Gaussian input, Z-matrix of N, CA and C with variables (Angstrom, degrees):
# hf/3-21g

backbone

0 1
 N
 C     1     B1
 C     2     B2     1     A1
 N     3     B3     2     A2     1     D1
 C     4     B4     3     A3     2     D2
 C     5     B5     4     A4     3     D3
 N     6     B6     5     A5     4     D4
 C     7     B7     6     A6     5     D5
 C     8     B8     7     A7     6     D6
 N     9     B9     8     A8     7     D7
 C    10    B10     9     A9     8     D8
 C    11    B11    10    A10     9     D9
 N    12    B12    11    A11    10    D10
 C    13    B13    12    A12    11    D11
 C    14    B14    13    A13    12    D12
 N    15    B15    14    A14    13    D13
 C    16    B16    15    A15    14    D14
 C    17    B17    16    A16    15    D15
 N    18    B18    17    A17    16    D16
 C    19    B19    18    A18    17    D17
 C    20    B20    19    A19    18    D18
 N    21    B21    20    A20    19    D19
 C    22    B22    21    A21    20    D20
 C    23    B23    22    A22    21    D21
 N    24    B24    23    A23    22    D22
 C    25    B25    24    A24    23    D23
 C    26    B26    25    A25    24    D24
 N    27    B27    26    A26    25    D25
 C    28    B28    27    A27    26    D26
 C    29    B29    28    A28    27    D27
 N    30    B30    29    A29    28    D28
 C    31    B31    30    A30    29    D29
 C    32    B32    31    A31    30    D30
 N    33    B33    32    A32    31    D31
 C    34    B34    33    A33    32    D32
 C    35    B35    34    A34    33    D33
 N    36    B36    35    A35    34    D34
 C    37    B37    36    A36    35    D35
 C    38    B38    37    A37    36    D36
 N    39    B39    38    A38    37    D37
 C    40    B40    39    A39    38    D38
 C    41    B41    40    A40    39    D39
 N    42    B42    41    A41    40    D40
 C    43    B43    42    A42    41    D41
 C    44    B44    43    A43    42    D42
 N    45    B45    44    A44    43    D43
 C    46    B46    45    A45    44    D44
 C    47    B47    46    A46    45    D45
 N    48    B48    47    A47    46    D46
 C    49    B49    48    A48    47    D47
 C    50    B50    49    A49    48    D48
 N    51    B51    50    A50    49    D49
 C    52    B52    51    A51    50    D50
 C    53    B53    52    A52    51    D51
 N    54    B54    53    A53    52    D52
 C    55    B55    54    A54    53    D53
 C    56    B56    55    A55    54    D54
 N    57    B57    56    A56    55    D55
 C    58    B58    57    A57    56    D56
 C    59    B59    58    A58    57    D57
 N    60    B60    59    A59    58    D58
 C    61    B61    60    A60    59    D59
 C    62    B62    61    A61    60    D60
 N    63    B63    62    A62    61    D61
 C    64    B64    63    A63    62    D62
 C    65    B65    64    A64    63    D63
 N    66    B66    65    A65    64    D64
 C    67    B67    66    A66    65    D65
 C    68    B68    67    A67    66    D66
 N    69    B69    68    A68    67    D67
 C    70    B70    69    A69    68    D68
 C    71    B71    70    A70    69    D69
 N    72    B72    71    A71    70    D70
 C    73    B73    72    A72    71    D71
 C    74    B74    73    A73    72    D72
 N    75    B75    74    A74    73    D73
 C    76    B76    75    A75    74    D74
 C    77    B77    76    A76    75    D75
 N    78    B78    77    A77    76    D76
 C    79    B79    78    A78    77    D77
 C    80    B80    79    A79    78    D78
 N    81    B81    80    A80    79    D79
 C    82    B82    81    A81    80    D80
 C    83    B83    82    A82    81    D81
 N    84    B84    83    A83    82    D82
 C    85    B85    84    A84    83    D83
 C    86    B86    85    A85    84    D84
 N    87    B87    86    A86    85    D85
 C    88    B88    87    A87    86    D86
 C    89    B89    88    A88    87    D87
 N    90    B90    89    A89    88    D88
 C    91    B91    90    A90    89    D89
 C    92    B92    91    A91    90    D90
 N    93    B93    92    A92    91    D91
 C    94    B94    93    A93    92    D92
 C    95    B95    94    A94    93    D93
 N    96    B96    95    A95    94    D94
 C    97    B97    96    A96    95    D95
 C    98    B98    97    A97    96    D96
 N    99    B99    98    A98    97    D97
 C   100   B100    99    A99    98    D98
 C   101   B101   100   A100    99    D99
 N   102   B102   101   A101   100   D100
 C   103   B103   102   A102   101   D101
 C   104   B104   103   A103   102   D102
 N   105   B105   104   A104   103   D103
 C   106   B106   105   A105   104   D104
 C   107   B107   106   A106   105   D105
 N   108   B108   107   A107   106   D106
 C   109   B109   108   A108   107   D107
 C   110   B110   109   A109   108   D108
 N   111   B111   110   A110   109   D109
 C   112   B112   111   A111   110   D110
 C   113   B113   112   A112   111   D111
 N   114   B114   113   A113   112   D112
 C   115   B115   114   A114   113   D113
 C   116   B116   115   A115   114   D114
 N   117   B117   116   A116   115   D115
 C   118   B118   117   A117   116   D116
 C   119   B119   118   A118   117   D117
 N   120   B120   119   A119   118   D118
 C   121   B121   120   A120   119   D119
 C   122   B122   121   A121   120   D120
 N   123   B123   122   A122   121   D121
 C   124   B124   123   A123   122   D122
 C   125   B125   124   A124   123   D123
 N   126   B126   125   A125   124   D124
 C   127   B127   126   A126   125   D125
 C   128   B128   127   A127   126   D126
 N   129   B129   128   A128   127   D127
 C   130   B130   129   A129   128   D128
 C   131   B131   130   A130   129   D129
 N   132   B132   131   A131   130   D130
 C   133   B133   132   A132   131   D131
 C   134   B134   133   A133   132   D132
 N   135   B135   134   A134   133   D133
 C   136   B136   135   A135   134   D134
 C   137   B137   136   A136   135   D135
 N   138   B138   137   A137   136   D136
 C   139   B139   138   A138   137   D137
 C   140   B140   139   A139   138   D138
 N   141   B141   140   A140   139   D139
 C   142   B142   141   A141   140   D140
 C   143   B143   142   A142   141   D141
 N   144   B144   143   A143   142   D142
 C   145   B145   144   A144   143   D143
 C   146   B146   145   A145   144   D144
 N   147   B147   146   A146   145   D145
 C   148   B148   147   A147   146   D146
 C   149   B149   148   A148   147   D147
 N   150   B150   149   A149   148   D148
 C   151   B151   150   A150   149   D149
 C   152   B152   151   A151   150   D150
 N   153   B153   152   A152   151   D151
 C   154   B154   153   A153   152   D152
 C   155   B155   154   A154   153   D153
 N   156   B156   155   A155   154   D154
 C   157   B157   156   A156   155   D155
 C   158   B158   157   A157   156   D156
 N   159   B159   158   A158   157   D157
 C   160   B160   159   A159   158   D158
 C   161   B161   160   A160   159   D159
 N   162   B162   161   A161   160   D160
 C   163   B163   162   A162   161   D161
 C   164   B164   163   A163   162   D162
 N   165   B165   164   A164   163   D163
 C   166   B166   165   A165   164   D164
 C   167   B167   166   A166   165   D165
 N   168   B168   167   A167   166   D166
 C   169   B169   168   A168   167   D167
 C   170   B170   169   A169   168   D168
 N   171   B171   170   A170   169   D169
 C   172   B172   171   A171   170   D170
 C   173   B173   172   A172   171   D171
 N   174   B174   173   A173   172   D172
 C   175   B175   174   A174   173   D173
 C   176   B176   175   A175   174   D174
 N   177   B177   176   A176   175   D175
 C   178   B178   177   A177   176   D176
 C   179   B179   178   A178   177   D177
 N   180   B180   179   A179   178   D178
 C   181   B181   180   A180   179   D179
 C   182   B182   181   A181   180   D180
 N   183   B183   182   A182   181   D181
 C   184   B184   183   A183   182   D182
 C   185   B185   184   A184   183   D183
 N   186   B186   185   A185   184   D184
 C   187   B187   186   A186   185   D185
 C   188   B188   187   A187   186   D186
 N   189   B189   188   A188   187   D187
 C   190   B190   189   A189   188   D188
 C   191   B191   190   A190   189   D189
 N   192   B192   191   A191   190   D190
 C   193   B193   192   A192   191   D191
 C   194   B194   193   A193   192   D192
 N   195   B195   194   A194   193   D193
 C   196   B196   195   A195   194   D194
 C   197   B197   196   A196   195   D195
 N   198   B198   197   A197   196   D196
 C   199   B199   198   A198   197   D197
 C   200   B200   199   A199   198   D198
 N   201   B201   200   A200   199   D199
 C   202   B202   201   A201   200   D200
 C   203   B203   202   A202   201   D201
 N   204   B204   203   A203   202   D202
 C   205   B205   204   A204   203   D203
 C   206   B206   205   A205   204   D204
 N   207   B207   206   A206   205   D205
 C   208   B208   207   A207   206   D206
 C   209   B209   208   A208   207   D207
 N   210   B210   209   A209   208   D208
 C   211   B211   210   A210   209   D209
 C   212   B212   211   A211   210   D210
 N   213   B213   212   A212   211   D211
 C   214   B214   213   A213   212   D212
 C   215   B215   214   A214   213   D213
 N   216   B216   215   A215   214   D214
 C   217   B217   216   A216   215   D215
 C   218   B218   217   A217   216   D216
 N   219   B219   218   A218   217   D217
 C   220   B220   219   A219   218   D218
 C   221   B221   220   A220   219   D219
 N   222   B222   221   A221   220   D220
 C   223   B223   222   A222   221   D221
 C   224   B224   223   A223   222   D222
 N   225   B225   224   A224   223   D223
 C   226   B226   225   A225   224   D224
 C   227   B227   226   A226   225   D225
 N   228   B228   227   A227   226   D226
 C   229   B229   228   A228   227   D227
 C   230   B230   229   A229   228   D228
 N   231   B231   230   A230   229   D229
 C   232   B232   231   A231   230   D230
 C   233   B233   232   A232   231   D231
 N   234   B234   233   A233   232   D232
 C   235   B235   234   A234   233   D233
 C   236   B236   235   A235   234   D234
 N   237   B237   236   A236   235   D235
 C   238   B238   237   A237   236   D236
 C   239   B239   238   A238   237   D237
 N   240   B240   239   A239   238   D238
 C   241   B241   240   A240   239   D239
 C   242   B242   241   A241   240   D240
 N   243   B243   242   A242   241   D241
 C   244   B244   243   A243   242   D242
 C   245   B245   244   A244   243   D243
 N   246   B246   245   A245   244   D244
 C   247   B247   246   A246   245   D245
 C   248   B248   247   A247   246   D246
 N   249   B249   248   A248   247   D247
 C   250   B250   249   A249   248   D248
 C   251   B251   250   A250   249   D249
 N   252   B252   251   A251   250   D250
 C   253   B253   252   A252   251   D251
 C   254   B254   253   A253   252   D252
 N   255   B255   254   A254   253   D253
 C   256   B256   255   A255   254   D254
 C   257   B257   256   A256   255   D255
 N   258   B258   257   A257   256   D256
 C   259   B259   258   A258   257   D257
 C   260   B260   259   A259   258   D258
 N   261   B261   260   A260   259   D259
 C   262   B262   261   A261   260   D260
 C   263   B263   262   A262   261   D261
 N   264   B264   263   A263   262   D262
 C   265   B265   264   A264   263   D263
 C   266   B266   265   A265   264   D264
 N   267   B267   266   A266   265   D265
 C   268   B268   267   A267   266   D266
 C   269   B269   268   A268   267   D267
 N   270   B270   269   A269   268   D268
 C   271   B271   270   A270   269   D269
 C   272   B272   271   A271   270   D270
 N   273   B273   272   A272   271   D271
 C   274   B274   273   A273   272   D272
 C   275   B275   274   A274   273   D273
 N   276   B276   275   A275   274   D274
 C   277   B277   276   A276   275   D275
 C   278   B278   277   A277   276   D276
 N   279   B279   278   A278   277   D277
 C   280   B280   279   A279   278   D278
 C   281   B281   280   A280   279   D279
 N   282   B282   281   A281   280   D280
 C   283   B283   282   A282   281   D281
 C   284   B284   283   A283   282   D282

   B1=1.5125
   B2=1.4821
   B3=1.3867
   B4=1.4689
   B5=1.5173
   B6=1.2807
   B7=1.4933
   B8=1.4137
   B9=1.2726
   B10=1.4915
   B11=1.4490
   B12=1.2856
   B13=1.4838
   B14=1.5248
   B15=1.3255
   B16=1.4297
   B17=1.6843
   B18=1.2577
   B19=1.5633
   B20=1.5436
   B21=1.3539
   B22=1.3922
   B23=1.5531
   B24=1.3884
   B25=1.3811
   B26=1.5516
   B27=1.3073
   B28=1.4519
   B29=1.6260
   B30=1.3961
   B31=1.4235
   B32=1.5402
   B33=1.2662
   B34=1.3673
   B35=1.5651
   B36=1.4042
   B37=1.5488
   B38=1.5781
   B39=1.5085
   B40=1.4505
   B41=1.5295
   B42=1.3101
   B43=1.4259
   B44=1.6101
   B45=1.3464
   B46=1.5018
   B47=1.5847
   B48=1.3120
   B49=1.3707
   B50=1.5200
   B51=1.4537
   B52=1.4941
   B53=1.3852
   B54=1.3630
   B55=1.4470
   B56=1.5983
   B57=1.3516
   B58=1.6002
   B59=1.4190
   B60=1.3579
   B61=1.4156
   B62=1.5090
   B63=1.2895
   B64=1.5388
   B65=1.5660
   B66=1.3761
   B67=1.4628
   B68=1.4185
   B69=1.3765
   B70=1.4344
   B71=1.5302
   B72=1.2675
   B73=1.5528
   B74=1.5586
   B75=1.2306
   B76=1.4654
   B77=1.4658
   B78=1.3833
   B79=1.3960
   B80=1.5406
   B81=1.3464
   B82=1.4975
   B83=1.4926
   B84=1.2525
   B85=1.4566
   B86=1.5762
   B87=1.2976
   B88=1.4565
   B89=1.5190
   B90=1.2726
   B91=1.5327
   B92=1.4273
   B93=1.3596
   B94=1.4386
   B95=1.5603
   B96=1.3875
   B97=1.4390
   B98=1.3856
   B99=1.3352
   B100=1.3848
   B101=1.5171
   B102=1.3930
   B103=1.4720
   B104=1.4964
   B105=1.2887
   B106=1.5626
   B107=1.5416
   B108=1.3120
   B109=1.6147
   B110=1.5440
   B111=1.3199
   B112=1.4571
   B113=1.6956
   B114=1.3056
   B115=1.5402
   B116=1.4816
   B117=1.3022
   B118=1.4076
   B119=1.4747
   B120=1.2230
   B121=1.4606
   B122=1.5753
   B123=1.4391
   B124=1.4201
   B125=1.5654
   B126=1.3415
   B127=1.3989
   B128=1.4692
   B129=1.3703
   B130=1.5248
   B131=1.5121
   B132=1.3447
   B133=1.4378
   B134=1.5711
   B135=1.3089
   B136=1.4134
   B137=1.6112
   B138=1.3275
   B139=1.5134
   B140=1.5095
   B141=1.1957
   B142=1.5649
   B143=1.4290
   B144=1.2998
   B145=1.5071
   B146=1.4523
   B147=1.2928
   B148=1.4987
   B149=1.4684
   B150=1.3764
   B151=1.5335
   B152=1.4532
   B153=1.3240
   B154=1.4333
   B155=1.5409
   B156=1.4164
   B157=1.5432
   B158=1.4339
   B159=1.4074
   B160=1.4332
   B161=1.5391
   B162=1.3190
   B163=1.4646
   B164=1.4677
   B165=1.3223
   B166=1.4312
   B167=1.5589
   B168=1.2481
   B169=1.5004
   B170=1.6115
   B171=1.2804
   B172=1.4018
   B173=1.4791
   B174=1.2900
   B175=1.4328
   B176=1.4280
   B177=1.3444
   B178=1.6006
   B179=1.3909
   B180=1.3003
   B181=1.5243
   B182=1.5482
   B183=1.2766
   B184=1.4558
   B185=1.5612
   B186=1.3245
   B187=1.4036
   B188=1.5733
   B189=1.3025
   B190=1.4523
   B191=1.5866
   B192=1.3490
   B193=1.4732
   B194=1.5605
   B195=1.2109
   B196=1.4570
   B197=1.4722
   B198=1.3919
   B199=1.5574
   B200=1.5169
   B201=1.3579
   B202=1.5048
   B203=1.5581
   B204=1.2460
   B205=1.4645
   B206=1.5458
   B207=1.2914
   B208=1.4576
   B209=1.5781
   B210=1.3084
   B211=1.5068
   B212=1.5009
   B213=1.2189
   B214=1.4663
   B215=1.4292
   B216=1.2914
   B217=1.4301
   B218=1.3896
   B219=1.2662
   B220=1.5292
   B221=1.5186
   B222=1.3725
   B223=1.4348
   B224=1.5207
   B225=1.3080
   B226=1.5015
   B227=1.4756
   B228=1.4207
   B229=1.5069
   B230=1.4747
   B231=1.3775
   B232=1.4582
   B233=1.5202
   B234=1.3008
   B235=1.5565
   B236=1.4655
   B237=1.3287
   B238=1.5306
   B239=1.6536
   B240=1.2975
   B241=1.4334
   B242=1.5549
   B243=1.3313
   B244=1.4937
   B245=1.4521
   B246=1.2394
   B247=1.5418
   B248=1.4419
   B249=1.3356
   B250=1.4633
   B251=1.4866
   B252=1.4105
   B253=1.4022
   B254=1.5438
   B255=1.2647
   B256=1.5272
   B257=1.5409
   B258=1.3657
   B259=1.3688
   B260=1.5384
   B261=1.2478
   B262=1.4234
   B263=1.6039
   B264=1.2586
   B265=1.4556
   B266=1.5296
   B267=1.3092
   B268=1.4996
   B269=1.4469
   B270=1.2171
   B271=1.4441
   B272=1.5708
   B273=1.2637
   B274=1.5142
   B275=1.4090
   B276=1.3121
   B277=1.4928
   B278=1.5013
   B279=1.4197
   B280=1.4232
   B281=1.5705
   B282=1.3179
   B283=1.4660
   B284=1.5186
   A1=117.32
   A2=106.48
   A3=115.49
   A4=113.75
   A5=118.57
   A6=115.93
   A7=113.06
   A8=123.06
   A9=123.56
   A10=106.30
   A11=118.54
   A12=120.10
   A13=111.22
   A14=116.31
   A15=122.70
   A16=103.36
   A17=116.36
   A18=118.64
   A19=105.81
   A20=123.17
   A21=115.66
   A22=109.83
   A23=115.39
   A24=120.04
   A25=112.71
   A26=110.86
   A27=119.01
   A28=109.74
   A29=115.08
   A30=120.91
   A31=109.20
   A32=121.90
   A33=127.56
   A34=110.45
   A35=112.86
   A36=114.74
   A37=112.65
   A38=109.06
   A39=110.25
   A40=108.78
   A41=123.23
   A42=120.35
   A43=105.52
   A44=114.98
   A45=114.76
   A46=110.76
   A47=115.16
   A48=118.85
   A49=112.93
   A50=112.59
   A51=118.61
   A52=117.22
   A53=116.77
   A54=121.36
   A55=110.18
   A56=111.05
   A57=110.79
   A58=111.62
   A59=118.73
   A60=122.59
   A61=112.48
   A62=121.31
   A63=121.57
   A64=106.26
   A65=119.93
   A66=119.15
   A67=110.40
   A68=122.41
   A69=124.28
   A70=116.21
   A71=108.21
   A72=119.88
   A73=106.03
   A74=122.35
   A75=123.36
   A76=115.17
   A77=116.32
   A78=121.99
   A79=111.78
   A80=114.97
   A81=116.08
   A82=108.67
   A83=122.63
   A84=122.92
   A85=110.80
   A86=113.77
   A87=112.85
   A88=112.56
   A89=116.11
   A90=119.05
   A91=114.32
   A92=116.60
   A93=118.79
   A94=113.54
   A95=118.93
   A96=118.74
   A97=111.22
   A98=124.41
   A99=129.30
   A100=110.93
   A101=112.33
   A102=118.47
   A103=118.43
   A104=110.17
   A105=115.14
   A106=106.77
   A107=111.29
   A108=117.58
   A109=108.11
   A110=117.22
   A111=120.69
   A112=108.91
   A113=113.31
   A114=112.12
   A115=108.15
   A116=118.68
   A117=116.72
   A118=114.29
   A119=120.56
   A120=126.89
   A121=109.12
   A122=112.58
   A123=117.19
   A124=113.87
   A125=115.51
   A126=123.57
   A127=111.40
   A128=117.86
   A129=123.06
   A130=107.72
   A131=120.03
   A132=124.54
   A133=109.44
   A134=115.61
   A135=121.30
   A136=113.52
   A137=107.06
   A138=116.33
   A139=113.84
   A140=109.44
   A141=120.22
   A142=115.78
   A143=112.68
   A144=125.77
   A145=110.17
   A146=118.47
   A147=118.69
   A148=115.01
   A149=115.51
   A150=121.09
   A151=107.87
   A152=124.05
   A153=128.28
   A154=106.67
   A155=113.43
   A156=119.44
   A157=109.99
   A158=115.46
   A159=114.64
   A160=117.68
   A161=112.51
   A162=117.40
   A163=107.33
   A164=119.08
   A165=121.22
   A166=110.96
   A167=114.71
   A168=120.48
   A169=104.71
   A170=120.10
   A171=124.79
   A172=112.89
   A173=117.62
   A174=119.23
   A175=114.32
   A176=116.20
   A177=115.94
   A178=111.07
   A179=119.86
   A180=126.82
   A181=105.83
   A182=120.29
   A183=128.09
   A184=107.66
   A185=117.54
   A186=124.75
   A187=111.07
   A188=112.12
   A189=121.49
   A190=112.32
   A191=115.26
   A192=121.63
   A193=112.72
   A194=117.09
   A195=119.69
   A196=112.53
   A197=115.58
   A198=119.36
   A199=110.73
   A200=111.78
   A201=115.76
   A202=107.68
   A203=119.98
   A204=121.19
   A205=108.94
   A206=116.73
   A207=120.74
   A208=105.87
   A209=118.19
   A210=120.02
   A211=115.85
   A212=123.10
   A213=123.04
   A214=112.39
   A215=115.97
   A216=121.44
   A217=116.01
   A218=119.22
   A219=122.83
   A220=112.52
   A221=116.74
   A222=122.55
   A223=109.94
   A224=115.24
   A225=121.57
   A226=110.58
   A227=116.40
   A228=121.19
   A229=110.51
   A230=118.60
   A231=119.65
   A232=105.39
   A233=121.79
   A234=119.91
   A235=110.87
   A236=113.93
   A237=122.73
   A238=106.71
   A239=114.76
   A240=118.85
   A241=108.93
   A242=114.35
   A243=119.88
   A244=106.49
   A245=126.51
   A246=123.24
   A247=114.06
   A248=121.97
   A249=122.54
   A250=116.01
   A251=114.57
   A252=119.91
   A253=111.66
   A254=113.86
   A255=124.15
   A256=108.14
   A257=118.94
   A258=119.35
   A259=117.56
   A260=122.01
   A261=120.61
   A262=110.41
   A263=113.45
   A264=115.30
   A265=112.53
   A266=114.79
   A267=120.18
   A268=112.05
   A269=119.13
   A270=120.13
   A271=113.29
   A272=114.83
   A273=116.81
   A274=108.14
   A275=117.59
   A276=117.28
   A277=109.10
   A278=114.81
   A279=121.70
   A280=104.56
   A281=119.53
   A282=121.66
   A283=113.28
   D1=-42.67
   D2=176.42
   D3=-57.64
   D4=-38.87
   D5=171.62
   D6=-62.31
   D7=-43.28
   D8=-177.69
   D9=-61.94
   D10=-49.61
   D11=-177.02
   D12=-61.50
   D13=-38.56
   D14=-179.75
   D15=-63.79
   D16=-46.57
   D17=-176.90
   D18=-68.87
   D19=-32.05
   D20=-176.06
   D21=-77.53
   D22=-32.36
   D23=174.15
   D24=-62.20
   D25=-44.56
   D26=-179.59
   D27=-60.74
   D28=-41.60
   D29=178.29
   D30=-62.85
   D31=-50.80
   D32=178.61
   D33=-54.97
   D34=-39.32
   D35=-179.12
   D36=-69.61
   D37=-36.79
   D38=177.61
   D39=-68.89
   D40=-33.66
   D41=-175.31
   D42=-70.20
   D43=-42.25
   D44=179.00
   D45=-64.78
   D46=-39.55
   D47=178.33
   D48=-56.83
   D49=-47.85
   D50=172.81
   D51=-49.74
   D52=-35.36
   D53=-178.37
   D54=-78.11
   D55=-39.92
   D56=-176.48
   D57=-73.93
   D58=-40.31
   D59=-170.53
   D60=-52.28
   D61=-47.01
   D62=-178.83
   D63=-54.84
   D64=-46.05
   D65=-178.11
   D66=-66.99
   D67=-41.34
   D68=174.57
   D69=-57.20
   D70=-42.43
   D71=175.58
   D72=-61.06
   D73=-53.28
   D74=176.44
   D75=-52.78
   D76=-44.85
   D77=178.75
   D78=-63.51
   D79=-43.70
   D80=177.99
   D81=-65.71
   D82=-39.51
   D83=-179.93
   D84=-64.46
   D85=-35.95
   D86=177.66
   D87=-73.49
   D88=-38.63
   D89=169.58
   D90=-55.93
   D91=-45.49
   D92=177.98
   D93=-68.38
   D94=-30.95
   D95=175.42
   D96=-74.42
   D97=-28.63
   D98=175.06
   D99=-63.61
   D100=-51.15
   D101=174.08
   D102=-60.37
   D103=-31.82
   D104=-179.13
   D105=-71.72
   D106=-38.64
   D107=-177.21
   D108=-70.32
   D109=-35.75
   D110=174.27
   D111=-64.60
   D112=-45.12
   D113=-176.86
   D114=-70.51
   D115=-34.75
   D116=173.27
   D117=-60.39
   D118=-41.21
   D119=179.12
   D120=-61.63
   D121=-47.31
   D122=174.37
   D123=-55.77
   D124=-48.15
   D125=179.27
   D126=-55.28
   D127=-41.49
   D128=-179.61
   D129=-68.51
   D130=-39.05
   D131=179.91
   D132=-66.42
   D133=-39.85
   D134=179.64
   D135=-65.61
   D136=-40.36
   D137=175.09
   D138=-59.94
   D139=-46.58
   D140=173.33
   D141=-52.91
   D142=-47.09
   D143=177.26
   D144=-65.53
   D145=-45.56
   D146=174.93
   D147=-59.58
   D148=-40.93
   D149=178.51
   D150=-64.32
   D151=-37.79
   D152=-178.17
   D153=-66.36
   D154=-47.33
   D155=-178.59
   D156=-60.50
   D157=-41.89
   D158=178.09
   D159=-65.56
   D160=-33.02
   D161=176.30
   D162=-65.95
   D163=-48.55
   D164=179.51
   D165=-57.00
   D166=-41.84
   D167=-176.25
   D168=-61.94
   D169=-46.62
   D170=175.53
   D171=-54.98
   D172=-50.06
   D173=176.78
   D174=-62.53
   D175=-33.52
   D176=176.52
   D177=-70.39
   D178=-35.37
   D179=-179.77
   D180=-64.00
   D181=-42.97
   D182=-179.85
   D183=-62.63
   D184=-48.03
   D185=-178.89
   D186=-63.27
   D187=-40.38
   D188=178.65
   D189=-64.79
   D190=-43.29
   D191=170.13
   D192=-60.18
   D193=-40.45
   D194=-179.07
   D195=-71.70
   D196=-34.80
   D197=172.83
   D198=-65.97
   D199=-43.74
   D200=-178.81
   D201=-62.16
   D202=-39.26
   D203=-177.83
   D204=-67.69
   D205=-40.77
   D206=-174.97
   D207=-70.44
   D208=-43.76
   D209=168.90
   D210=-56.20
   D211=-39.69
   D212=168.82
   D213=-54.67
   D214=-58.01
   D215=177.05
   D216=-49.68
   D217=-46.51
   D218=177.44
   D219=-64.03
   D220=-38.08
   D221=179.27
   D222=-67.80
   D223=-32.25
   D224=176.46
   D225=-67.24
   D226=-46.18
   D227=-177.87
   D228=-70.38
   D229=-29.89
   D230=176.85
   D231=-72.43
   D232=-44.23
   D233=178.81
   D234=-55.08
   D235=-41.25
   D236=-172.71
   D237=-69.68
   D238=-30.40
   D239=-176.49
   D240=-80.45
   D241=-28.44
   D242=-175.04
   D243=-90.65
   D244=-12.04
   D245=-179.53
   D246=-79.93
   D247=137.05
   D248=-173.44
   D249=-54.24
   D250=-33.84
   D251=-172.30
   D252=-63.19
   D253=-27.61
   D254=-173.94
   D255=-81.92
   D256=-22.18
   D257=-178.19
   D258=-73.76
   D259=134.83
   D260=-177.18
   D261=-68.66
   D262=142.28
   D263=174.93
   D264=-70.71
   D265=140.69
   D266=-178.91
   D267=-64.87
   D268=132.36
   D269=177.41
   D270=-62.43
   D271=140.73
   D272=-177.71
   D273=-66.81
   D274=135.43
   D275=178.51
   D276=-82.86
   D277=132.77
   D278=-179.05
   D279=-119.79
   D280=135.53
   D281=174.38
   D282=-60.96

């Protein structure tokens, strides 16, 4: 008799489980969908940040180029000032 009772209990549990499982499955799918949506939102935010960082990098590269150009111009001016041909001849001393 114990075996029959055990089997009956097992059968009832299986029937209950077959009713609960679809609801649990739907809940799990809903949770996964929510998590996926959150991950997609985070990915979009990261892509936006990456675009902003790329823009900032481009701006910094432009500024660096401008600074290098300015430095080259200053070096050229310094070289011209240091060259003997650019120095004014000293006036002849007259008593």
